[in-house]
C-alpha positions as CSV (number, residue, x, y, z in Angstrom):
1,M,98.0,103.5,114.9
2,I,99.4,106.8,116.1
3,I,100.2,109.3,113.3
4,E,103.6,110.6,114.1
5,G,104.3,112.9,111.1
6,I,102.6,114.3,108.1
7,E,104.3,116.1,105.1
8,V,102.2,117.9,102.6
9,Y,103.6,118.9,99.2
10,R,102.0,121.0,96.4
11,V,103.7,119.8,93.3
12,R,103.6,121.1,89.7
13,I,104.5,118.4,87.1
14,P,105.0,119.3,83.4
15,L,102.7,117.4,81.0
16,A,104.1,115.8,77.9
17,F,101.4,117.6,75.8
18,V,98.7,120.2,76.2
19,W,95.6,118.4,77.7
20,K,92.4,119.8,76.2
21,T,89.0,119.6,77.6
22,S,85.8,121.7,77.6
23,Y,87.3,123.5,80.7
24,G,90.3,124.7,78.8
25,D,93.9,123.8,78.1
26,Q,96.4,122.5,80.7
27,E,100.2,122.3,80.4
28,H,100.9,121.1,84.0
29,T,99.4,118.8,86.6
30,D,99.1,120.5,90.0
31,T,98.7,117.9,92.6
32,I,98.9,117.3,96.4
33,L,101.3,114.6,97.7
34,V,101.1,113.5,101.3
35,R,103.6,111.5,103.3
36,M,102.4,110.0,106.6
37,E,104.4,108.2,109.3
38,S,103.6,105.8,112.1
39,G,105.6,103.2,114.0
40,G,108.7,103.5,111.9
41,Q,106.8,103.1,108.6
42,H,105.8,105.7,106.1
43,A,103.4,105.8,103.1
44,W,102.6,108.2,100.3
45,G,99.2,109.2,98.9
46,E,97.9,111.7,96.4
47,S,94.9,113.9,95.8
48,C,94.9,115.7,92.4
49,P,92.3,118.5,92.3
50,P,92.0,120.7,89.3
51,Y,94.3,123.7,89.0
52,I,91.5,126.1,88.7
53,P,88.0,125.8,90.2
54,A,86.2,124.9,86.9
55,Y,85.8,121.1,87.1
56,S,84.7,121.6,90.7
57,A,84.6,124.3,93.4
58,E,87.9,123.0,94.7
59,H,91.4,123.7,93.2
60,T,94.9,122.8,94.1
61,L,95.9,125.9,96.1
62,G,92.7,125.8,98.0
63,T,93.1,122.1,98.8
64,Y,96.7,122.6,99.9
65,H,95.6,125.5,102.2
66,T,92.7,123.5,103.7
67,V,94.9,120.5,104.5
68,R,97.7,122.6,105.9
69,E,95.7,125.1,107.9
70,H,92.7,123.0,109.1
71,M,93.1,119.3,108.7
72,A,96.7,118.0,109.1
73,G,97.0,119.4,112.6
74,R,93.8,117.6,113.7
75,V,95.2,114.3,112.5
76,V,98.9,114.3,113.5
77,G,99.5,112.8,117.0
78,Q,96.2,111.0,117.0
79,D,95.6,107.2,117.4
80,L,93.6,106.4,114.3
81,R,92.5,102.8,114.1
82,S,90.3,103.2,111.1
83,A,89.8,105.5,108.2
84,Q,86.5,106.6,109.8
85,D,88.5,107.7,112.9
86,L,90.5,110.0,110.6
87,L,87.4,111.3,108.8
88,D,85.7,112.0,112.1
89,R,88.7,114.2,113.1
90,I,88.2,116.4,110.1
91,D,84.5,116.2,109.7
92,F,84.0,119.8,111.0
93,V,85.2,121.0,107.6
94,K,82.3,121.1,105.1
95,G,82.8,119.9,101.5
96,N,86.5,120.0,100.5
97,Q,86.4,116.4,99.3
98,F,89.8,116.6,97.6
99,A,91.4,117.9,100.8
100,R,90.0,115.2,103.1
101,A,90.9,112.6,100.5
102,A,94.5,113.7,100.6
103,L,94.8,112.5,104.2
104,E,92.3,109.6,104.0
105,I,93.9,107.9,101.0
106,T,97.4,108.2,102.6
107,W,96.0,106.6,105.8
108,W,94.8,103.6,103.8
109,V,98.2,103.1,102.1
110,L,99.9,103.3,105.5
111,E,97.5,100.9,107.1
112,A,98.1,98.4,104.3
113,K,101.9,98.7,104.9
114,R,101.3,98.3,108.6
115,R,99.4,95.1,108.0
116,G,101.9,93.9,105.4
117,V,99.5,93.5,102.6
118,P,99.0,95.2,99.2
119,L,96.5,98.1,99.2
120,H,93.9,96.2,97.2
121,V,93.9,93.4,99.8
122,A,93.3,96.0,102.6
123,L,90.4,97.3,100.6
124,G,89.0,93.8,100.2
125,A,89.3,93.8,96.4
126,I,89.8,91.3,93.5
127,D,91.7,91.7,90.2
128,A,89.9,92.7,86.9
129,G,90.5,94.7,83.7
130,F,89.0,95.4,80.3
131,P,89.9,97.6,77.2
132,R,88.0,100.6,75.9
133,I,88.3,104.1,74.3
134,K,87.3,107.4,75.9
135,L,86.8,110.5,73.7
136,K,86.6,114.1,75.0
137,F,83.4,115.7,73.5
138,R,82.9,119.4,73.4
139,P,81.0,122.0,71.3
140,G,82.6,122.0,67.8
141,W,84.1,118.6,68.4
142,D,81.1,116.4,68.8
143,R,78.8,114.4,66.4
144,D,81.1,114.4,63.4
145,M,84.0,113.2,65.6
146,V,81.9,110.4,67.0
147,A,80.7,109.3,63.5
148,A,84.3,109.2,62.3
149,V,85.5,107.1,65.2
150,R,82.6,104.7,64.9
151,S,83.2,104.2,61.2
152,T,86.9,103.5,61.8
153,F,86.3,101.2,64.8
154,P,82.9,99.6,64.1
155,D,83.0,97.1,66.9
156,F,85.2,98.7,69.6
157,T,83.8,99.8,73.0
158,F,84.0,103.6,73.4
159,H,82.3,106.4,75.2
160,I,82.3,110.2,75.2
161,D,82.9,112.7,78.0
162,G,81.1,116.0,77.8
163,N,82.7,117.5,80.9
164,A,79.5,119.3,81.8
165,A,79.6,121.5,78.6
166,Y,76.0,121.1,77.5
167,T,72.4,121.8,78.5
168,L,69.0,120.2,78.0
169,A,68.6,122.4,74.9
170,D,71.1,119.9,73.3
171,A,68.9,116.9,73.9
172,D,68.5,116.4,70.1
173,L,72.2,116.1,69.7
174,F,72.4,113.4,72.3
175,R,69.4,111.6,70.9
176,A,71.2,111.6,67.5
177,L,74.2,109.8,69.2
178,D,72.0,106.7,70.1
179,R,72.8,105.3,66.6
180,Y,76.5,105.1,67.4
181,R,76.2,102.4,70.2
182,L,78.2,104.3,72.8
183,A,78.9,102.6,76.0
184,M,77.8,105.8,77.8
185,I,77.7,109.5,77.7
186,E,79.7,110.9,80.6
187,Q,78.6,114.0,82.4
188,P,76.9,115.7,79.4
189,L,75.2,118.5,81.5
190,A,76.4,121.2,83.9
191,D,77.1,120.4,87.5
192,D,74.8,122.9,89.1
193,G,71.8,123.0,91.5
194,M,69.6,121.3,88.9
195,S,72.2,118.8,87.7
196,L,70.6,115.6,88.9
197,V,67.1,116.6,87.8
198,N,68.3,117.7,84.4
199,H,70.3,114.5,83.9
200,A,67.2,112.5,84.8
201,E,65.2,114.4,82.2
202,L,67.9,113.8,79.6
203,A,68.1,110.1,80.5
204,S,64.3,109.7,79.8
205,R,64.8,111.1,76.3
206,I,67.7,109.0,75.0
207,E,68.7,105.4,74.9
208,T,72.4,105.7,75.6
209,P,73.3,105.3,79.3
210,I,74.3,108.5,81.1
211,C,77.3,108.3,83.4
212,L,77.7,110.9,86.2
213,D,81.2,112.3,87.0
214,E,81.3,115.9,88.3
215,S,77.8,115.6,89.8
216,A,78.6,112.5,91.8
217,H,80.2,114.4,94.7
218,S,79.5,111.9,97.5
219,L,77.6,108.9,98.6
220,A,74.5,111.1,99.3
221,H,74.6,112.6,95.8
222,V,74.8,109.1,94.2
223,Q,71.9,108.0,96.3
224,A,69.8,110.9,95.1
225,A,70.9,110.3,91.5
226,I,69.8,106.7,91.7
227,R,66.4,107.6,93.1
228,L,65.9,110.2,90.4
229,G,67.0,107.9,87.6
230,A,69.7,110.4,86.6
231,C,72.3,107.8,85.6
232,R,73.0,104.2,84.7
233,V,76.7,104.3,85.2
234,V,78.9,106.1,87.8
235,N,82.5,107.3,87.4
236,I,84.2,107.3,90.8
237,K,87.2,109.5,91.3
238,M,88.6,108.7,94.7
239,A,89.6,112.3,95.5
240,R,86.5,113.9,94.2
241,V,84.2,111.8,96.5
242,G,86.4,112.2,99.6
243,G,88.7,109.2,99.6
244,L,88.8,105.4,99.4
245,T,86.2,104.8,102.1
246,A,83.6,106.8,100.2
247,S,84.7,105.1,96.9
248,R,84.0,101.7,98.4
249,D,80.7,102.7,99.7
250,I,79.5,104.2,96.4
251,Q,80.5,101.2,94.4
252,A,78.7,98.9,96.8
253,L,75.6,101.1,96.7
254,C,75.6,101.0,92.9
255,A,76.1,97.2,92.9
256,Q,72.9,96.9,94.9
257,H,71.0,98.8,92.2
258,G,72.7,97.1,89.2
259,I,74.6,100.2,88.3
260,P,78.2,99.6,87.1
261,C,81.1,101.8,88.1
262,W,84.5,102.7,86.9
263,V,87.5,104.5,88.3
264,G,88.1,108.0,86.8
265,G,91.4,109.8,86.8
266,M,92.6,113.4,87.5
267,L,96.0,113.2,85.7
268,E,97.6,111.8,88.9
269,S,101.2,110.9,89.1
270,A,102.2,107.2,89.3
271,I,101.5,107.4,93.0
272,G,97.8,108.3,92.6
273,G,97.5,106.1,89.5
274,A,98.7,103.1,91.4
275,I,96.2,103.7,94.2
276,C,93.5,104.1,91.5
277,A,94.5,100.7,90.1
278,E,94.2,99.1,93.5
279,L,90.7,100.6,93.9
280,A,89.6,99.4,90.5
281,T,89.9,95.8,91.6
282,L,86.7,96.1,93.8
283,P,83.9,93.9,92.3
284,N,81.6,96.5,90.9
285,F,84.2,98.3,88.9
286,T,83.3,96.5,85.7
287,Y,84.2,99.2,83.1
288,P,87.9,99.9,82.4
289,G,89.3,102.8,84.4
290,D,91.2,106.0,83.5
291,I,94.5,104.6,84.5
292,F,97.2,105.5,82.0
293,P,100.9,104.5,81.7
294,S,103.1,107.3,83.0
295,S,104.6,107.9,79.6
296,Y,101.2,109.0,78.2
297,F,101.0,112.2,80.2
298,Y,104.6,112.7,81.4
299,R,108.0,112.8,80.0
300,E,109.1,112.3,83.6
301,D,106.7,111.0,86.3
302,V,107.5,112.2,89.8
303,G,106.2,108.8,91.0
304,K,108.6,105.8,90.8
305,P,108.3,103.1,89.6
306,E,106.3,104.5,86.7
307,I,103.1,102.9,85.6
308,V,103.3,100.6,82.6
309,L,100.7,98.6,80.7
310,S,100.9,94.9,79.9
311,G,100.5,93.7,76.4
312,R,96.8,93.3,77.2
313,G,96.4,96.9,78.2
314,E,96.3,96.1,82.0
315,V,98.0,97.7,85.0
316,A,99.5,95.3,87.5
317,T,98.3,95.6,91.1
318,S,100.7,95.9,94.0
319,R,102.7,92.9,95.1
320,V,104.2,94.7,98.1
321,P,102.6,96.1,101.2
322,G,100.6,99.2,100.4
323,I,101.9,100.3,97.0
324,A,105.3,100.3,95.4
325,Q,105.3,103.9,94.2
326,E,107.0,106.9,96.0
327,P,108.2,110.2,94.7
328,D,111.6,110.5,93.1
329,P,113.5,112.8,95.6
330,E,115.2,114.9,92.9
331,L,112.0,115.5,90.9
332,L,110.0,116.1,94.1
333,E,112.4,118.9,95.1
334,R,112.5,120.3,91.6
335,W,108.7,120.5,91.1
336,T,107.5,121.3,94.7
337,V,105.8,124.7,94.8
338,D,105.0,124.6,98.6
339,H,105.6,122.2,101.5
340,A,104.3,121.9,105.1
341,S,105.5,119.6,107.8
342,F,103.7,118.4,111.0
343,R,105.1,116.3,113.9
344,A,103.3,114.8,116.8
């Protein structure tokens, strides 16, 4: 299909509460929304990088700049018959996974609409869903917190997320957590040049499975992690790994090695959340994903219809071509910080 137009929006959405992680406190979600047109149809996608380059080297303003100045112009006007065609057009840019994902994810939604099928069908997925608890784990809010939660919920499935706040010097702390029967410990150690080696070392010292998040940048990084024995679970965030094509490839690779995956979130709006839900139906996503109802993070979600949970804690997949969600025009205008338009 020929890409006739691209609109790129940098949007700042107020959160309903202060979101606290080891990286700091956050009062807004800064995100990138993309609208893509072809053949009289349009689709929306989302890539939600961190506001500051702490979780990763990328951040919202940098992602917006890269898409606007270097990528969108290489895509608009082109006949892109596959997601790989799009990725090949922007492959000259190194790294910048959140930026390439902004365009690639939107292409997938538009392709699903063009074919007249829900996004999860275009991805070749099936439906699934399971309940669990995830706890943010940081210095000063660690072992005692886990002990309290386990004593209150003796049989419930939960795991902790260290957000890269620890080092190998904390191995005794993580060994002490083995008794609490955690489903996994997500990204306990720093994402640096020794990340995969250090996680492999920690994995050899503890019984609880290690899950990689920040260190799983791409298919190549996950391949290396598996060879080193650095993880037994992988969190796949579609924008962090470069889009839906990479997400599919990573979950398939992990399936070959008996490593379960789950879909992580970046505080996306209902647009990105709906796309995450479609991705989560692929067969090796066997652990419940970070897909929240809109009302959890936002008093008003820019994406409509908002995401809601069923009585069983599940998110419905799309029943229309692509996804049902688009930005509310009034909220989009109110919260847009910057905007760029490209025409063929």
